C-alpha positions as CSV (number, residue, x, y, z in Angstrom):
1,M,115.0,-61.8,43.4
2,Q,115.5,-58.0,43.5
3,E,118.8,-56.3,41.8
4,P,121.3,-56.1,44.3
5,K,122.3,-52.7,45.8
6,G,124.9,-51.3,48.1
7,E,127.5,-53.1,50.2
8,Q,126.8,-56.9,50.8
9,S,127.2,-58.2,54.2
10,L,128.1,-61.8,54.1
11,P,128.0,-64.5,56.8
12,E,131.6,-66.0,57.8
13,L,130.8,-69.5,56.2
14,G,128.6,-69.8,53.0
15,V,128.3,-70.5,49.5
16,H,130.1,-67.2,48.6
17,L,133.3,-68.8,49.6
18,L,133.1,-71.1,46.6
19,V,131.2,-68.6,44.1
20,G,132.8,-65.4,45.3
21,N,131.5,-62.2,47.2
22,D,129.3,-61.1,44.5
23,I,127.0,-64.0,44.9
24,R,124.1,-61.9,45.1
25,T,124.7,-60.2,41.6
26,K,125.4,-63.5,40.0
27,A,122.2,-65.0,41.6
28,Y,120.1,-62.0,40.1
29,N,121.6,-62.4,36.6
30,L,120.9,-66.2,36.7
31,R,117.4,-65.7,37.7
32,R,116.8,-63.0,35.2
33,N,118.4,-65.1,32.5
34,L,116.1,-68.1,33.3
35,D,113.0,-65.9,33.2
36,E,114.1,-64.5,29.8
37,G,114.8,-67.7,28.5
38,R,118.4,-67.2,27.8
39,V,119.7,-70.0,30.0
40,S,118.5,-73.2,31.4
41,L,119.7,-75.5,34.5
42,I,120.8,-79.1,34.3
43,E,121.5,-81.6,36.8
44,T,124.3,-84.1,36.7
45,V,125.2,-86.9,38.9
46,A,128.6,-88.6,38.6
47,V,129.5,-91.8,40.2
48,K,132.9,-93.2,40.5
49,H,133.3,-97.0,40.4
50,C,136.2,-98.8,42.1
51,I,137.4,-102.0,41.0
């Protein structure tokens, strides 16, 4: 992952709609923090039981 530079050109539909237009900067920062051991990822699965 490279440090983002310049103006971003994003597709009409994509994850940036949920995360924001600065998705490249956020992805770069996440990758750097993972590499440097500052953060870790967890996965959660939630299930709704209907009675």
